[in-house]
C-alpha positions, 0 to 999 in steps of 0.5 A: 267279290264285294266282301273280299274287296272290302276286307282286302284294303282293310287287311292292308291298312292293319298291316301297314299300321303294324309295321308303322304305327303300332308298338309291340308288347315287348319293346315298345317299338313298331316293327320298322322302328325295331328293324331301324335300330337294329342296324343303327342303335348300339350299346356301348360300355361305360368303363368304370373309374378304378379307385385311387391307391394313396400312401397313409398321408394321402400322397398318390400311388396309382391313379387312372387317366382317361385314354382312347383305343383306335378300332377298325372294321377291317369289312369297311376299311379301304385297303388303299388307306393302309399307309395313311393310318400307318404313318399316323400310328407310327407304324410300317405299312407292311406290318399294319397290313398284315395285321389287318389281313389276319382279321379280314374276316372280322368286324373288329380289331384294335389297331392302338390301345390306350393313346393319349386323347390328343394322339387319338384325336389327331388319328380320328381327324383323318375320317378314314371309314371303318376307323373309330375309337373307345374311351377307356382308363389307363393306370398311371404309378407316380411313384414308379419303380420305388413302390412297384412291388407293393402296389403292383400294376394292371394290365392293358385291360385295366385289370390288376395283375400284380401287388394290391392292384391284384389283390384288392382287384374287386375293391378297386375295379368298380362296375362298368355301366352301358349307354345307348348310341345311334351310329351311322353307316361308318361307325360315327355316333351321331346321336346319344340315346341315353344312359341304360345303366350308370358306371359305379366307380371303384373305391379308393384305398389307402395303404399303411405305406408312408412314401417318405419312408418308402423313398428312403428304404428304396434308395438306401437299398438300392445304393447298397446293392450297387456298391456291393455287387449283391444279387438282390436285397429287401427291406421291410419297416414296421410300425413297432406298435401297430404291425402296419408296413411303413415301408417295403422295398426290393432289388432289382425293381421295375418301372411299372409305367414302362413294362416293356423291358421287364424281366419276370425275376423283377416282378417278385416282390422278395420281401414276401415271396422268398423264403430263406433260412434266418440264421442267428437272427432266431437266437433271441427266440432261442433265449426266450424259450430258456428263460420260460423254462425257469432254468435260465436267467440273464446272468446264467453263465454258459461254458463255451470252452474250448470254442467249439462243440461237437453234437451228433457228428457235426462240429459248431464253432465260435469265431473265437473262445469267449470261454464262460459267458451270461445270455447277454454275451451270447446274443452279443458275440452271436455265440454258436457253441452256447446257443447250441448247448442251450438248445441241447438243454431244452425240449425241442418242442418248447423251442419250436412252440416259441417260434410258432407263437411268434408266427414262423411258418405262417402267413402274415395275413396281409393278403399279398399275392403270392406270399410264401408260408415258410416252413417250421419243422416238426419231426416226430423224432428230433435228430440232435443236429436238428435240435442244435441247427433250429436254435440258430435259424437252420432248418427253417424258412421264413420271409423278411415280412415274417422275420420283422413281424416276429421282432415286433414282440420285443417292441410291444412287451410280448404282444404280437399284432397282426401286420397290415398293408392298409392304414389302420384306424385303431391299434389291433388288439393282438394276442400275448405270446411272450411274458412281458418280463421275458421280452424286456429282458431280450430287448436288453441283450439286442442292445448290447449287439449294436455296442462296443464288442457286439457283431452289429456296431455299424448298426449304431446311429446318432442320437438314438439307441439301437438293439437288434441281431445280425445273422449270416446264413449259407445259401442252399444249393442243389448239393446242400449249403454253398461255401461260397454264397451267403445271405446277410441279414439284420433285424433291428429295432429303434429307438431301442428304449421306446421302439418306433420301428421294426426293420429287417434287412436282407443282402442276398449273395453279399461280396465273400469278404464282407459277407456278414450280417454286421457289415453287409446288412446293419450299415443300410439299417443304420442309414434307413433308421436315422433318416425314418426317426428323424422324418417321424420326428422322434425326439432324440433319446441319448445324452451327448456323451453317448452321441460322442461314443457312437461318432467314434 
């Protein structure tokens, strides 16, 4: 009994020491400390700062701003305070009460997301039990709808959902951290116990866009679509020598800072997702195939009499009977008869090979989400109408970006460099896809298109020569080609003597009285190109006498 009475106090002292003095091996706390901390100590996420997106000159296109979200614990919230909280949030009392009722068995719910800090602090100042706030970030886009399709946007949880925000999510997002805090029974932080893991901010991104040129392209495209009453449109502008995307605009667009009224169709970056038949803009590449065959030269004559030609049961006709013409005039007048005769004289594989070498039917490599691949047919047996139609861009599909990319070979002497949406530190090496001689010969032909007698005289601009090609294609409907719906295109280079930019303008469903590429798309090119060359401070390359001719 004496021994038992002696052991019992010792055991009691040991137990009390274990509870209050001796730390556990796992966490280094006593038992009672662990139990207390389990009820008061919490780990909170430290949101990582998302990387900034800028244009090539450092102008901000996307930046994160601090916000607070109001959260509520329905099991601790006094229902009698619902009206007070609803008034502070600008909500109907019945609406807020219904939302709280749906979460009555939960301990967490959001009642307002991403509020400006001063608005959230005003609600927290009411000191309602069960109401607290979470810190976070919300994306802001200074350029608004002007660069929306390229930059994209993030969702309410600050994750990329469109454009480069989505494509570069892993690069921009960063890594969240965590910290340990002590909270009271009302959920208020009473003590900061330190950072467990610091947040790592996302990396910044510098796009190849020039915001000045982006504004210019967007403004002119929007005005043209409104004036013509067209359904939609796109512009893509590339640096002729590096392949960088300097501007990319679409209509209709949307405001990424206010997406409450957005329609799904507005979100499409049409320049990279919408596939079109390029029409006559592909004729210069057919001429390349003819020159490569060795059987044709720029002076080769093509007899187009009597102004139409029948191939495989289909008749191709010109605007009028042009008679006998050389290859330059074929491009200048955009002769269907002549280009069809050339195509029927060439092996179809050779023609297709030229198209493939300049990127038709292939991704551009920019990494844009949802970019369309396009289609370049390669049948085992070519029907005569397929061969003829392929020569002027029918039977294939591509995007505005891919068409602009293809036209860069006329600016670089036949070298195709990859396109890029990120600013390049060095000019990519690229690969030769067309002989420099043939590239220069076709470029000279494209200059004639914008001169008197060509199909794109409205693409001329003061002080700078322009080279390019018009295109007009019937839209494809459920029953085949629509008779009353068109796509107007213009692909051009400026200045033509030493190209700085390559641009493609697409107008979808222009008015029926002015649906040709030279009427609907070429004037847009002229306005954008003239403003661009001035902003880039490109010296004028035409003499005063030439400027007067253009002015008339």
